[in-house]
C-alpha positions in Angstrom: 95.4 50.3 -74.2 99.1 51.4 -74.5 99.7 55.1 -73.9 102.0 57.5 -75.6 105.3 57.8 -73.7 107.4 60.0 -76.0 106.7 62.6 -78.6 106.6 60.9 -82.0 109.1 61.9 -84.7 106.3 62.2 -87.3 102.6 62.7 -87.0 100.2 61.8 -89.8 96.9 63.6 -89.6 93.6 62.8 -91.2 92.0 66.0 -92.5 88.2 66.0 -92.3 87.0 66.0 -88.7 90.6 66.0 -87.4 92.3 69.1 -88.7 89.2 70.9 -90.0 85.6 71.1 -88.9 84.3 70.0 -92.3 81.8 67.2 -91.5 78.7 69.4 -91.3 79.6 71.0 -94.6 80.0 67.6 -96.2 76.6 66.6 -94.9 75.1 69.7 -96.3 76.7 69.1 -99.6 75.3 65.5 -99.7 71.8 66.9 -98.8 72.0 69.3 -101.8 73.3 66.7 -104.2 70.8 64.0 -103.2 67.9 66.5 -103.6 69.1 67.2 -107.1 69.0 63.5 -108.1 65.8 62.7 -106.1 67.4 60.5 -103.5 66.5 60.7 -99.8 68.9 62.3 -97.4 69.3 60.5 -94.1 72.0 62.2 -92.0 72.5 59.1 -89.9 73.5 57.2 -93.0 76.0 59.8 -94.1 77.5 60.2 -90.6 77.9 56.4 -90.3 79.9 56.3 -93.5 82.4 58.9 -92.4 85.9 57.7 -93.4 84.8 56.2 -96.7 85.4 57.9 -100.1 82.6 59.9 -101.8 82.2 57.4 -104.6 81.9 54.5 -102.1 79.2 56.4 -100.2 77.4 57.1 -103.5 77.4 53.4 -104.4 76.0 52.5 -100.9 73.3 55.2 -101.2 72.3 53.9 -104.6 72.3 50.3 -103.5 70.1 51.2 -100.6 67.6 53.6 -102.3 67.8 52.7 -106.0 68.4 48.9 -106.1 69.1 47.8 -109.7 70.6 51.2 -110.6 72.9 51.4 -113.6 75.9 53.7 -114.3 74.3 55.0 -117.4 71.8 56.7 -115.1 73.9 57.3 -112.0 77.7 57.5 -112.4 79.1 57.4 -108.8 82.4 59.1 -109.7 80.7 62.0 -111.6 78.2 62.4 -108.8 81.0 62.4 -106.2 82.6 65.3 -108.2 79.4 67.2 -108.2 79.1 66.7 -104.4 82.8 67.9 -104.2 81.9 71.1 -106.1 79.0 71.8 -103.7 81.2 71.2 -100.7 84.0 73.6 -102.0 81.4 76.4 -102.4 80.3 75.9 -98.8 83.9 75.7 -97.6 84.9 79.1 -99.1 82.6 80.9 -96.6 82.2 78.5 -93.7 85.3 76.2 -93.3 87.3 76.5 -90.1 90.1 74.5 -88.5 89.2 72.6 -85.4 90.0 74.4 -82.1 93.6 74.1 -81.1 94.8 72.8 -84.5 96.6 75.9 -85.8 98.4 76.4 -82.5 99.2 72.7 -82.1 100.7 72.5 -85.6 102.8 75.6 -85.0 104.2 73.9 -81.8 105.0 70.8 -83.7 106.9 72.8 -86.3 108.9 74.5 -83.6 109.7 71.1 -82.1 110.9 69.8 -85.4 108.3 67.0 -85.6 107.6 65.9 -89.2 104.0 66.2 -90.3 101.8 64.9 -93.1 98.1 65.0 -94.0 96.7 61.6 -95.1 93.2 61.9 -96.5 90.6 60.0 -98.6 89.6 63.3 -100.2 90.5 64.0 -103.7 93.6 66.2 -104.3 91.7 69.3 -105.4 89.5 69.2 -102.3 92.3 68.5 -99.9 94.7 71.1 -101.2 91.9 73.7 -101.5 90.9 73.3 -97.8 94.4 73.4 -96.6 95.3 76.5 -98.6 92.0 78.2 -97.8 92.8 77.9 -94.1 96.5 78.7 -94.4 97.4 75.3 -93.0 99.5 73.9 -95.9 102.8 75.4 -94.7 102.7 73.3 -91.6 103.0 70.0 -93.4 105.9 68.3 -95.0 103.7 66.0 -97.1 100.1 65.8 -98.2 98.7 62.5 -99.4 95.3 62.5 -101.1 93.1 59.7 -102.5 94.7 60.4 -105.9 98.2 59.8 -104.6 97.8 56.3 -103.1 97.1 53.0 -105.0 94.1 52.3 -102.6 92.2 54.5 -100.2 91.7 53.9 -96.5 91.0 51.4 -94.9 93.8 50.0 -97.0 97.1 50.9 -95.2 98.7 52.2 -98.5 98.1 56.0 -97.8 99.7 55.9 -94.4 102.6 53.7 -95.6 103.2 56.2 -98.4 103.2 59.1 -96.0 105.7 57.5 -93.7 108.0 56.6 -96.6 107.7 60.1 -98.0 108.7 61.6 -94.6 111.6 59.1 -94.4 110.5 57.8 -91.0 110.2 54.3 -89.7 106.5 53.4 -89.1 107.0 52.8 -85.4 108.3 56.4 -85.0 105.0 57.7 -86.6 101.6 58.4 -85.1 98.4 58.5 -87.1 95.6 60.7 -85.9 92.1 59.7 -87.0 88.4 60.3 -86.2 86.9 57.2 -87.9 87.2 53.4 -87.7 88.3 53.1 -91.4 91.0 55.6 -90.8 92.2 53.9 -87.6 92.1 50.5 -89.4 94.3 51.9 -92.2 97.0 52.9 -89.8 96.9 49.8 -87.6 96.9 47.4 -90.5 100.0 49.2 -91.7 101.5 48.7 -88.2 101.5 52.4 -87.5 100.5 53.5 -84.0 97.3 55.5 -84.1 95.4 57.9 -81.8 91.6 58.3 -82.0 89.8 61.6 -81.8 86.2 61.1 -80.5 83.2 63.0 -81.9 81.6 61.4 -84.9 82.0 57.8 -83.6 81.6 56.4 -80.1 84.5 55.4 -77.8 83.5 51.8 -78.3 83.6 52.1 -82.1 87.0 53.8 -82.0 88.4 51.4 -79.4 87.7 48.3 -81.6 88.1 49.7 -85.1 89.1 46.5 -87.0 86.5 43.8 -87.4 87.8 40.4 -86.2 91.1 42.0 -84.8 90.6 42.8 -81.1 94.4 43.0 -80.9 94.5 46.1 -83.1 93.6 49.1 -81.0 94.6 52.8 -80.9 97.3 53.9 -78.4 95.0 56.5 -76.9 91.6 58.2 -77.3 91.1 61.9 -77.1 88.0 64.0 -76.6 89.3 66.8 -78.9 92.3 68.1 -80.8 92.9 70.4 -77.9 93.1 67.4 -75.6 95.4 65.7 -78.1 97.9 68.5 -78.4 97.9 69.2 -74.6 98.9 65.5 -74.1 101.7 65.8 -76.7 103.1 68.9 -74.9 103.5 66.8 -71.8 105.6 64.1 -73.4 109.5 64.0 -73.6 111.1 64.2 -77.0 112.0 60.8 -78.5 
């Protein structure tokens, strides 16, 4: 696995699980929603689908637990918005940045490194979380699911972010905590770093099915570990 040798000119961050400690809040929101519509909540299912959009997760849940369902009874997009509303209520009182994130972003700003958030979350959820935690001023660009023609694992969101920053993709680094996110960056030929936590080292080391050649440049145990490594690198 190739290692980082210089400080990237631009860093493209996933949001949930990377910048913010939001995953438990999302799981709680799913639990509430599924109880409302009489579907079983299995946390291992939800955890395994991290990185996918809420409508995609809703469809998979319905396919598994309500085979033959129809959109007249269950509209995945409407249900995803209901789940989003529940999450935002939880976020107002409980959301926190991951340890080391605020300090690391301040350091990048001082170094003149361009930054973007690239997320599969809808725009209202993404901007609400960044504004709630006071993180929005640290970023030059924010790309949500509403901004790109296709969500991750399609490379479109990351390619849009790099273009918006005016940087060559090889001068960028994507930071992700899920295989679909890593896949999105690597399929767009953007170097990517993996943050371990939700998924195992094995899952993050080989994120693209059938493409063993597409691997992250490095794996980190936490965002603190990631930023400490960046601070040891020479500027590009």
